[in-house]
N, C-alpha and C positions, 0 to 999 in steps of 0.2 A: 495352158499352165506349164506343161512340160517344156514347151518351146521357150517360154519366158525364163524358166529356171536355167535351161541350157544357155540362153543368151546372157544371163547374169553371171554364170560360172565361167563363161569364156570371154567376158568383157575385159578390156585392158585394165580398167580401174580395179576390178575385183582381183585380178592377178597381181597387180601392183600392191594392193592392200595386204594380200596374203604374204607376199614376199617381204614387205616392210615389217610385218608382225614377226615373221620368222627371223629377219635380220635383228630385230630388237631382242629376241630371245637369245640369239647367238652372242650379241654384244653385252648381255646382262652382266657377266663377270667384270667387264671393264667399262661399264656404262658411266659410273661415277668419275672415272679418270677422263673419259671423253668429254663429259660435261664440264669438268674442271679445266680441261684443255681449251674448250671453247671460251671459257671465261678469261683465261690468260691470253688467248689469241686476241680477244677484244682489246686488251691492254697493249699487246705487242704490236699490233698492226699500225696504230698511229706513230709509234716510235720508229718502226721500220720505214715508214713512208718519209719521215724526216731524215733518216740516215741514208736512204737509197741514193740521193744525188751525190753524196760523198763516196759511197762504196760501189756505185754503178750497178751491181748485181742485186736483184731482189732477194734471192735466197740468202746471200751473205748478209744483207741488211736485216733480214728476219732472224738469222742466227745470232747476230750481235745484239739485237733487241731482246731476244730471249735470254741471253746471258745477262743483260742489264737488269731485267725484271726478275728472273727466276733464281739466278746464282746467289744474290744476297739473301733470298728467303731460305735457300738450302743451307747456307752458312749459318744463318740465325738458328735454324732447327738443330744443326749439329752442335752449335755452341750451347743451346738450351739443354740438350740431352747430356752433354759433357758436364755442364754446371750442375744438373740434377745429380749425376753420379758423384761428383766431387763434394757437393754440399750435403749429401745424406749423412755422413759421419758428423759434420759440423752441426746439423740440425739436432741430431741425437745428443751431442755434447751440450748444446745450448739448452735443450729441454731438461737435461739433468742439472745443469748449472742454475737454472731458474727454479729448481725444486718443485716442479709441477706435481710430480708424483708423491711428494712428501707433505703436501699441504693438507694434512689431516686436521681434525678438529682441535687436537691438543697443540699441534704446531701453530695453528692459527691463533690460538689463545695466548701462546707464549711469544708471538711476534709483535714487538712494540710498534713496528712500522705500520702494520695493518690494523691493530686495535684502535688506533687513533682515528681511523677513517670509517670503520664498519662497526655496528653494534654487535654485541656478543651473540644474539640469536641468529645472526647471519653466518656464523662459522660452519655449521653443518652443511649449509647449502653451498658455501664457497668450496668446501672440501670435496663435495660430490661434483661440483662444476669443474674443479681442477682435474678430477679423475676422468671426466668426459673429455677435457682438452687433451690429456695425455693419450687416451685411447684413440681420439681422432687423429693426433699426430702420428701415432704408430700405424694406424690403418692407412693413412695417406702414404707413408713411406713404403709400406708393404704393397700398396696398389701401384705405386710408381715402379718398384722393383719388379713386380709381376708383369707390368706392361712392357718394361724394357726387355725382360727375358722373352716374352712372346714376340716382341719386335725383332729380336735377334733370330729367333726360330723361323720367322716368316721372311727372312732376307731374300730368298729366291723369288717368292711371290711379289715382294715389294720391288725388287729390281725389274721384274716384268711389268708391273704397273707403272713404274717410272719411265720405262722405255716407251710404253704406249702413250703415256702423258706427253713426253717430249715430241714424239713423232706426230701425234694428233695436234699438238699446239703448232708445230711448224706447218703442217699441211692445211690446217684450218686458216691460219694467218695468211698463207700464200694463196690458197684457192677458195677463200670464203666467198668471193664474188661469183664463182661458178656454182657453188652450192646454192646461193640465193637465186641464181638464174633458173635452176631446176624447180625450186620452191615457187617462184613467181609464175612459172609456166603452168603449175597445177592450180593456181588460184583463179577462180571465176572472175570475170570482169566486174560483176556487181559486188564482189567482196574485196576488191583491191583497195577501196577507200578505208575499210576497217584495218587491213593489214598495214597500210601506210601509216595510219594513226598508231597502230600497235608498235611498229618499229620506232616511231618518234617517242612514244611514251616509255618504251623499254630502254631506249638510249638515255632518257632523262632519269629513269630509275637507277640504271647502272652508274651514271655519273653521280647521282645523289649518294649511292652506297659508297663508291670509291672515294669521292672527294669529301663528302659530308661526314662520313663515319670512319673510314680507314685513314684518311689524311688527318682527321682530328685525333684519332688514336695514336698515330705516329708522332704528332706534336706533343701530346700528353706523355707518351712513353719516353720520348727524348728528354723532355724537361724533367721527368721523374728520375731517369737514369743519372742525369747530371746532378740533381738534388741529392739523390742517395749517395753518390760519390763524394759530394762536398760534406755531407753529414757523417760520412765514415762508415756506411753500411758495407758489409762484405757482399760480393757478387752484385755490385750496383748495376752493371749492364744487364744481367739476367733479370733482376728485379724490375728494371725499366721495361724490358721486353714483356714481362708478365703483366705489368701495369697497362701497357699499350694493348695487350690482348684482351684483358678484362674491360678496358675502356670501350671497346667496340660493342659490348653487350649492353643493350638498353636497361635502364633501371638498376644496373649494377655498377658500371663505371670502374673507376680506379680505387674505390673504397676497400675492397678485400685486401689488397696488398698493404695499403696504408694502415688499416685496422690491425693487421697482424704485426706490423712493425711497431705501431704505437703500444700494443699489448706487450710485445717483447721488451721495449724500453721501460714499460711500467714494472714488469717483473724483475728486470735487471737493475732497476733503480736509476736509469739514465733519464731523469725527468725533463731536463732541458731539451734533449734531442726529441723526446716524445712531443713536447709542445711545438717544436719547430716542424716536425713532420706533420702534425695536425694542421698547422697553419699553411704548410705547403699544399696539403690536400684540399683545404678550403679554397685556396687561391686557384688551384686547377679546376675545381668545380665551377667557380665563377668564369674562368676562361672557357670551359666547355660549354656553359650556357650561352656564351656570346658567339663562339666560333661555329659550333655545329649548326644552329639555325641560319647563320649568315651564309654558310657554304651550301648546305643541302637545300635551303629554300630557293636557291637560284634555279634548281632543276626540277625537283619533285618533292612535295611535302608528304612523306610517307609516315604513317602512324607507327610509333615505337613498338606497339604490340606485335606488328608484323615481324620486325627484326627479332624480338624476344622469342617468339614461337619458332622462328627459323633457327636461331642459335640453340634452342633447347631440343627441338625435334630433329633437326638435321643430323647432329652427331649420333643420336639414338638410332637413326635409320641407316646412315652411311658411314659412320665412324668419324675419324678425324677430319676428312674432307667435307663432312657435313657442316662444319663451322662456316665454310664459304658457300657451299652449294645451297644449304637450307635457306638462308636469308635471300639469296639471289632468286631461287625458284618462287618463293612467296612474293618477292618484289616484282618479278615478271608477271605473275598472276594478277597482282594489283595493277600493273600497267595494262594488261589485257582488259581488265574491268574498265579502266579509264578510257581506253581506245574504243570499247564498245559503247560507252556512254556518249563519247564525242560523235561517233558514227551515227548513233540513233538520233542525237540532237540535230545533226545536220540533215537527216531525212525528214524531220518534222518541219513543216513550213512555219515561218514566223507569223505570229498572230499580229495583225495590224489593228491598232487601236484608233478609233475614230475620235477626232477632237470634238469636244462638246461645243454646241453653238453658243 
């Protein structure tokens, strides 16, 4: 027994397992950045391969591909933060102009515009609802201000995380084949079929996420931004980006942005624009129902509940990066389940049916 214990403790696999566990503990503070870098490296590598014949050097091609993919995202984040800071006073002014805080029972009864649409017994409920809206708006503004202050305070940590993210993206994109060679070496021969199916299904899931969901969100966000600009909404680009972000989330889509804008036009009396923005929202819903299945169905048909749980639980666990990592982790887990099913079905011999005489 003692000899077996000594043999286990001194085996190469045990030493490697202990060192891998310790490495994961050391990498825990930056683990989310490394996972996010692996995701972006998956997108960067195909672009770098196409650029390499023109740029000759692999490292230069990867750097250019990283700039093409990551730099626009950084500019969008900076623009969104700047728009939030600049729009905060405008939101407060708009809330006061719409008299949300003054919609009491007496004011509602004296409002000729509202009395023709609502019965008198609805006034108390409308007044309390307006108070809830005002409280919600102020809470949202305070939350945004608190988040921006905490973001400024954490600039040193954020800079370190961004440094790790860029370096990890570069090296994973450049040396990803070497990493896989070490993983492939540790896989037993009898398990290689499962991992081959796992790689194939993971690739299908990632393409379904990027093309079927993110690409659809980009299309909807772009159309929304153009529509908001034509309709005369302030901060049209920011509203389009916000619409594209919510469009990625299943069961939610672009409706939150359009609902707020329609309510704003209702309170300010701009009924024509309210009707137009509702029609635009309905048109985008029809477009989404057509585009999303057409694109994502070519790769993997993933249940929307997987993405919904990923978008909800990911940020709660990992913060802002969880919006990307959460759905991807659950999607890869779904791919592993499909790969296991395919491997098991391949091991079961096909049942031959005899023809009846």
